[in-house]
Phi, psi and omega in degrees: 000129175275136178236152172230153179277121185231074176289154181289157172288115189309306186297315182294318182293317184290320177299323179292323181289347176297334183255034181284348170120013176292147162259168176294328173303307183292328182293312180295321178302320182295322179294316180299325177304319181293326176296319179297314177300330178277010176069026176294140176250355178220123183227129180236127174264108183252144184203160178206143173290325171055043178053057176068024174225064191292152177223157178211140181227145170245120190235137177223168176251037182282196187294336181077177180220145172276181187296323181292316179293322182294315177295324177294322178295330178281351183284137175290129186070045187290346178210134182290140174296344179277345181291148177286133185244164171293157184295333185270352182297129183266353179273182173206311187261349186072021182242340188309312179307311184286304181297320179299312182297307186291347173288348183238334189220166179255353181225117181246120177239134180236121172246128181226145180237133178216134183055034178072013180243127180257133171232155186217131178226165187208131169258125175236113184299326179292324177290321178299314180298327184275355180291124183280340186255010181056045183267150169276082187276084175280125182272128172262110188279132178281173182296319182296319181291325176295312182296331178279353175288147187281339181244324186302322183299311180287329178293316179297318180295321184287322190250330187252334188306316186262008182250149176287329184210162175156169184219143176240124173248114188248124173259130173230164185056048177287112192243001188255342185295320187256015181303131177078008179257133177305148185300324181295342183258001190294318181293318180291327174294321177301312186291321175299313181298317178298325177295319178293325176300317183302311181297320186294318182289322178294334171279306187297324182253022185299334181274358170261323180290322179229084191285157170293160176304132182090349176262149187273149181273142173240129176270123181243125181243158180235102190051050177071003177263120185295134175284143175256136180299133174248101185276110186291348182260354180047052189303334180289341182239341186284159173277121182265113180274176185301124178289134176255151180214131177214162180253142177219121184057037182080356181254149184267133176242131179254137178230119179240109180270146176231151169242120179295150182293149172294152187306332184276003177255357182225167179288160177298325179293314179297320177301317182287327180296316182277352177286328178067184185289326187273348181088163187293328180301317184270349179276351180289161171123194179283148175230106187268125180244136171239118184057039176077359180262133184285128180258302182220147187212162178058051174215148177258006183053033178063021178279324172217157178280157171283124178220168187299326189282344177251010190289350175264005182267121176227139189233122180272128174240130180248126177234152177276160178289347178289348177256018182310307186295323183286333175272358181055044181287125186274178184296331182279347182056042178234001180222143175202151177214130187290141175291169187303315181296325180289314182303322178296318175296318179291325173299319179297316182293323179299318179303325179282331192253342189293333181294327186293323175294318181290331184297329175308322179270317183292334179252002189295340179257006186294320186297313179296310186297332177287341179270347181262105179277336177228087180281159177286327179245148175249140173255117182239126178258123183208131180052046177060023177230156177251140178233145174237128180223150177293138188277103182290345179269003177299137180308323179291321181291311179303317180294324176291313181299325181290340181269002180262153172286171182301311179296324177296318181296320179294318179294317180298317180295325178289328178293316177301310180303317176300312178299318177299316180293333181266009181299125185284070186301310182299314178296319179297313182293321177296318183293316180288322178293318187269326182227062185296332181291344180269358178303129181248126175265119183276073179288147178283152178279172184298318184298321182289320177300315181295323177290324176288323176302320179297324178298325182283323185275339180064222179269003187249045186296337184274340182236084184239124180293155176298319180296326179295314178294326176290327174297317180301322185287352177259003183252139172284145004275359185293321180298324182281343180235046191298319184296315183291323177299311180299325179298317178295319178301316184292317177303329183267001172083018178287143177257109184236000000 
């Protein structure tokens, strides 16, 4: 069989790879992955609008690379995804540095220092396109070429001069941020995009910014401003359910479910913070981590639908990088899908934990209702349906009905039935389910409580038995306004 060498045309291949699907958020996260693999403890993302000529750099104090290692790192497909990696390796395809960078810029420069020796190389897409011989023209920058660059000299002086090792990844000719945006809005779009990047990094790398016990911390800065860890589980306040662990293909997978606190357990600011842009309904689901790095989040992998009653349920899954291919983790490290055997285990776990998420809403009123022996409203379950009706046996209702003539009594009961039938069930459920923090409880004021109390006590306010007072505290509206009612009792000298 005859074979011929048929290499791809460099300019065509690279231009095509620019559209592999990176966003600027996932692209920068991919560069940071390389810094973490290089054992960096300090990473700074530097950027500047630079008068409509923006640049961005990711700088670390990691192990650095010598010239041979640096050239190898700039090769497309520098490492096969089939090769065995160390357990801590954040990469997979040997493409991330190049594809992530070219998805956002046309000029990629990497300066790296190792053992006090600095080397610098550059891929320029315009240079590749201009090559008459279809060469992969990687530039090895001389010291003079480095000095003549507008950004490299001051970045090198600030970050590498006093260090034994470290790396600078510099993007220039950034041409994707403002695509489709009017020129007058370019700078504001750049600032907005950069702000989105900040939040993305605080989420994706939160377990490095605020590590688990026994794990080392990595400091990540954004133009010298320190990023803050955003823990999507609010672990300091959330209910931590039983951790599950199972093996798949000889590897261990850890599953830790959490139920976020109900809105009445946290401040309004904290509630909004953990709601995120998409809201609690869309924030529920699995959060998959590979080597502590968040890969995909807020999805149930179509195992169960997202609904209002499970919206506070979030489940952390930790997988090793040895399962990358089975989880179908893509080059961007922003997509993953569990294999069949793992899906079966996750389905089993969901059945055990989804009730805990629903219970936050289903049981949130039980404590109060159990203390109210005579409620104003009754909840009735009949024929697999729920009804809410005004309690006609409530002392206030009974007392008023007894004072009416027969025609007045009939009219009053018809009015109550009309109000019950007109209760806006759908609107009420939707409001409470989607915006519970906006729920307003119409508590009665002191004047109203004292007026209703007078009706209960009649003319014997000075001689009220202890048992009578305790009975009153179990009747609405006093039970729902217990503190105020007790305060009134104390002011009147009642022994209850």
